[in-house]
LUMKOL-358600 format. One line per 4 residues: for each residue x, y, z of C-alpha. Coordinates in pm, 1 decimal, m for minus. Layout:
BEGIN
X:Y:Z  ...
end
This chain:
BEGIN
m11801.3:21610.0:3808.9  m12073.0:21651.0:4125.1  m12431.2:21565.9:4022.2  m12650.8:21902.5:4138.8
m12998.8:21768.1:4313.0  m13333.6:21959.7:4148.5  m13369.6:22109.0:4478.4  m13562.7:21797.6:4663.3
m13620.2:21752.5:5036.0  m13448.4:21542.1:5268.7  m13502.4:21506.8:5634.8  m13181.4:21422.9:5956.5
m13155.2:21525.7:6302.0  m13562.0:21676.7:6261.2  m13430.1:21894.0:6019.2  m13587.5:21951.2:5689.4
m13274.7:21977.8:5442.0  m13272.3:22142.9:5093.2  m12987.2:22040.7:4914.0  m12759.1:22110.0:4544.8
m12571.1:21730.5:4634.2  m12854.2:21418.7:4660.7  m12812.9:21278.8:4978.4  m12916.7:20893.1:4885.8
m12845.3:20810.9:5258.9  m13151.1:21055.6:5371.8  m13447.4:21019.4:5392.9  m13702.5:21239.4:5144.8
m13900.5:21584.4:5269.9  m14247.1:21443.1:5116.6  m14417.2:21729.5:5378.6  m14628.3:21967.3:5217.7
m14457.5:22217.1:5476.2  m14214.8:22478.4:5286.4  m13976.2:22529.6:5591.2  m13634.1:22431.8:5530.7
m13392.2:22443.6:5803.1  m13071.5:22395.8:5654.5  m12947.2:22414.1:5302.8  m12604.2:22260.9:5136.8
m12524.7:22417.9:4841.2  m12262.7:22386.9:4615.6  m12019.5:22710.9:4591.8  m11675.2:22845.0:4529.8
m11447.4:22917.9:4851.4  m11124.8:22943.2:4677.3  m11078.8:23272.6:4798.2  m11265.3:23295.2:5091.3
m11035.9:23058.2:5222.1  m10731.7:23172.7:5030.8  m10757.2:23465.6:5214.0  m10896.2:23270.3:5602.4
m10638.1:22974.4:5595.4  m10309.5:23063.5:5837.8  m10231.1:22717.8:5748.5  m10467.6:22528.9:5967.0
m10736.8:22199.8:5905.7  m10923.2:22486.9:6017.6  m11107.2:22829.4:6067.5  m11331.5:22856.7:6326.8
m11504.9:23133.0:6386.9  m11793.8:23195.2:6648.2  m12065.1:23184.3:6354.1  m11920.6:22972.7:6073.7
m11657.6:22706.5:6046.1  m11435.4:22639.7:5761.6  m11234.9:22344.4:5644.7  m11040.9:22179.5:5338.5
m10987.3:21790.3:5280.1  m10666.4:21759.2:5066.4  m10775.7:21647.1:4744.8  m11182.3:21659.2:4785.3
m11305.1:22029.7:4833.4  m11365.8:22330.8:5144.0  m11645.2:22376.9:5307.9  m11832.7:22624.5:5535.9
m12085.5:22552.8:5780.2  m12249.7:22936.1:5916.2  m12509.0:23021.5:6222.3  m12636.7:22622.7:6217.7
m12847.6:22681.3:5885.1  m12638.4:22683.1:5590.4  m12394.6:22427.4:5436.9  m12145.6:22547.3:5130.8
m11931.1:22321.4:4956.7  m11644.6:22407.2:4728.3  m11505.8:22032.8:4535.1  m11144.0:22032.4:4381.7
m11205.3:21894.8:4040.8  m11250.3:21515.1:4052.3  m11339.8:21502.4:4385.1  m11451.4:21164.2:4495.3
m11864.6:21218.6:4606.6  m11890.1:21024.1:4814.7  m11611.3:21186.2:4996.3  m11807.3:21505.3:4942.4
m12125.8:21302.2:5084.4  m11923.9:21158.0:5395.5  m11852.1:21543.0:5482.8  m12091.4:21673.2:5495.6
m12321.5:21412.1:5668.6  m12007.2:21407.2:5918.4  m11792.6:21727.6:5962.4  m12036.0:21957.5:5874.0
m12340.8:21817.6:6037.3  m12179.7:21807.5:6344.5  m12065.6:22120.3:6306.8  m12448.4:22247.7:6270.8
m12581.8:22068.6:6555.3  m12296.1:22225.8:6775.5  m12453.2:22565.8:6661.6  m12801.0:22465.7:6723.4
m12684.8:22347.1:7031.1  m12763.7:22062.9:6978.6  m12503.5:21774.3:7198.7  m12278.9:21544.0:6904.4
m12140.4:21221.6:7063.1  m11917.7:21014.7:6868.9  m12113.0:20715.0:6816.5  m12439.2:20434.1:6793.7
m12802.8:20457.7:6942.1  m13013.4:20180.4:6991.3  m13388.1:20193.7:7078.4  m13426.5:19946.5:7375.6
m13774.9:19924.5:7532.1  m13902.0:20296.5:7461.6  m13561.0:20408.8:7553.0  m13220.8:20568.7:7382.4
m12905.7:20400.8:7487.3  m12565.7:20527.8:7325.7  m12232.4:20387.7:7333.6  m11984.0:20585.0:7225.2
m11605.3:20535.2:7200.0  m11267.9:20622.1:7039.3  m11266.9:20535.5:6654.3  m11235.4:20123.4:6606.7
m11364.1:20067.7:6945.1  m11654.4:19863.2:6774.2  m11928.9:20123.2:6806.1  m12111.1:19994.8:6481.3
m12018.8:19721.6:6478.3  m12237.5:19645.6:6896.8  m12536.7:19852.4:6731.8  m12548.6:19606.5:6452.6
m12570.8:19346.9:6674.7  m12829.2:19484.5:6812.3  m13025.9:19532.2:6519.4  m12975.3:19127.7:6468.3
m13096.5:19107.7:6789.9  m13479.7:19315.6:6660.1  m13351.1:19644.9:6848.9  m13375.8:19945.8:6625.0
m13066.4:20169.6:6538.8  m13131.6:20533.9:6589.1  m12807.2:20689.8:6498.3  m12447.5:20561.0:6329.7
m12166.2:20775.5:6367.5  m12322.2:21087.6:6505.0  m12590.2:21134.7:6813.1  m12771.4:21362.9:6814.4
m12873.7:21509.4:7149.1  m13108.0:21767.0:7288.6  m13325.5:21865.6:7608.5  m13658.8:21927.9:7650.4
m13763.0:22227.4:7910.6  m13730.8:22057.4:8168.7  m13376.8:21891.2:8040.6  m13476.7:21555.2:7996.7
m13245.6:21419.4:7735.9  m13402.7:21304.6:7397.6  m13217.8:21139.3:7093.7  m13288.2:21273.6:6751.7
m13317.7:21016.6:6481.3  m13034.3:21068.6:6165.2  m13069.4:20867.0:5885.5  m13076.0:20486.1:5838.3
m12763.4:20401.7:5675.4  m12453.4:20236.3:5907.6  m12110.1:20261.7:5881.0  m11903.6:19864.0:5858.3
m11607.3:19749.2:5784.1  m11547.2:19475.9:5589.5  m11397.8:19251.2:5858.2  m11756.7:19328.2:6036.1
m11970.8:19194.8:5692.6  m11772.6:18867.5:5686.2  m11898.3:18871.8:6059.8  m12221.9:18883.9:6033.7
m12212.4:18673.3:5760.7  m12327.4:19003.1:5499.0  m12240.6:19003.9:5117.6  m12042.2:19217.9:5071.5
m12122.5:19258.7:4715.4  m12458.6:19401.8:4819.7  m12305.2:19722.5:5000.9  m12086.7:20044.3:4867.1
m11718.9:20114.6:4977.2  m11772.9:20476.3:5172.6  m11519.9:20614.6:4866.5  m11264.5:20459.2:4645.8
m10995.8:20222.4:4789.3  m11173.1:20220.1:5154.2  m11285.9:19887.6:5312.5  m11582.7:20093.9:5541.0
m11915.7:20020.3:5385.0  m12217.1:20214.5:5430.7  m12527.0:19955.7:5487.9  m12840.2:20087.5:5435.6
m13130.6:19999.5:5729.4  m13487.1:20083.0:5656.9  m13673.3:19836.0:5768.8  m13445.4:19808.4:6148.1
m13453.5:20204.7:6195.0  m13654.4:20466.0:6407.2  m13737.4:20728.5:6316.2  m13853.0:20893.8:6631.6
m13688.9:21117.6:6929.5  m13668.6:20862.1:7256.6  m13542.1:20943.6:7598.2  m13149.9:20876.9:7666.1
m13134.5:20648.9:7952.3  m12794.3:20491.1:7984.1  m12434.4:20603.6:7773.6  m12179.3:20273.5:7763.1
m11812.6:20395.1:7675.0  m11665.0:20134.2:7446.0  m11259.7:20061.4:7526.4  m10987.7:19840.8:7424.0
m10781.8:19657.4:7672.4  m10503.9:19369.9:7658.8  m10667.8:19105.2:7912.2  m10891.4:18879.7:7755.4
m11225.2:18883.8:7923.3  m11494.1:19169.6:7907.6  m11581.3:19406.3:8207.7  m11809.3:19674.9:8268.5
m11794.2:19911.5:8558.3  m11977.7:20247.3:8662.1  m11812.6:20591.8:8498.9  m11823.5:20803.4:8832.4
m11706.7:21181.6:8965.5  m11513.0:21377.3:8723.1  m11420.8:21085.1:8539.1  m11792.2:21128.8:8343.7
m11701.3:21508.3:8244.2  m11427.1:21380.2:8042.7  m11574.2:21106.8:7891.2  m11908.4:21297.8:7784.6
m11614.8:21592.4:7684.8  m11387.4:21298.2:7533.6  m11659.0:21137.5:7304.1  m11827.3:21516.9:7178.3
m11824.0:21479.8:6777.3  m11553.6:21725.3:6678.3  m11463.4:21897.2:7022.3  m11231.9:22081.5:6898.4
m11491.4:22311.6:6750.8  m11632.4:22376.7:7082.6  m11381.9:22685.4:7242.9  m11413.9:22885.7:6904.6
m11723.7:22894.9:6864.1  m11735.7:23027.5:7228.4  m11931.7:22646.7:7331.0  m11775.5:22560.2:7650.6
m11987.4:22665.8:7962.1  m12294.2:22559.5:7741.5  m12129.9:22188.3:7706.6  m12041.1:22186.8:8043.1
m12388.9:22298.2:8142.6  m12556.1:21983.2:7901.9  m12291.1:21766.1:8029.2  m12377.3:21839.6:8357.1
m12762.0:21831.7:8320.3  m12720.1:21429.2:8159.2  m12462.4:21287.9:8419.6  m12718.6:21453.8:8701.8
m12967.4:21218.0:8510.5  m12809.5:20943.2:8265.8  m12613.4:20596.0:8451.3  m12218.6:20612.8:8192.8
m12043.2:20306.0:8172.9  m11734.0:20164.2:8070.2  m11742.0:19906.8:7873.8  m11332.3:19715.9:7823.7
m11329.3:19405.8:7548.5  m11026.3:19267.1:7426.2  m10919.5:19325.2:7079.8  m10848.3:18949.9:6990.7
m11179.3:18771.1:6841.4  m11538.7:18880.9:6778.1  m11660.7:19029.0:7097.7  m12032.6:19223.4:6953.7
m12283.9:18955.7:7132.4  m12115.6:18883.8:7422.6  m12168.6:19307.4:7496.0  m12459.4:19287.3:7340.1
m12560.3:19026.4:7655.3  m12401.8:19186.8:7934.6  m12546.0:19523.6:7818.6  m12924.5:19405.4:7849.7
m12796.6:19214.5:8149.9  m12775.3:19575.9:8334.9  m13056.5:19692.3:8218.5  m13202.1:19434.0:8342.2
m13070.9:19451.3:8654.4  m13141.6:19795.7:8691.2  m13497.6:19797.6:8569.5  m13547.7:19456.7:8812.3
m13351.9:19725.8:9133.7
end
């Protein structure tokens, strides 16, 4: 049974959110401003799914995204303003929240023409630095290593990038929580019993980071792509030419939504503005051992060299 919230509002990605379901990951909005940007409500989407589904996981049209997660429920995202969830019987509430704050919010950002990158962002000296990569490359672990060195987190899993009127890329803060694998908790000597598993039988945990969260927009300074390599060394090299476009597209969160939402041209234009202003680097790390602290030093050295050049 999904517990319905008494219509409290939350803050996430700069939006005021009114939700039917409790979202303990988010910060409550205590503002007296009645404006609501996004509503999250429980409904019955069974008939709509049965009518529109064509044996695909997603049904995507110009202003709405509909998808079904087996043994969890159906989700509908409309016009960048509304999320409806239709839970299955005995659905895991943690999974419902996971998809609301992940895939659903990614679709909301796209519909509002805010670029969602798959990764983590850290604040360093008044600027945001983004770490992107495929699942399992160590983005969140790297962000945790930076926080251990005193640098606050801006976002984890989904990085929201907007452009100012002067086309300056800005990172919008998400919410004060990380998702870390059990192995990373062990490496950081964090007690497993202090954290909750994201959902049943999962070895990935939600880690509150209120004390190390930067709750404000910051200009995006650089993007680092993390990849796994076979060599026992860590290498960093600039990403050049058309590969810069491919990198941004590859690490756009839920990029399969772009074409059916009619956003390919918008994504290309936005990517062009980003790569004309930002350095992009690829960091190749080996798969054996714990390399986060070494990568932190490598990135800080790279930033300092650029500031002094």
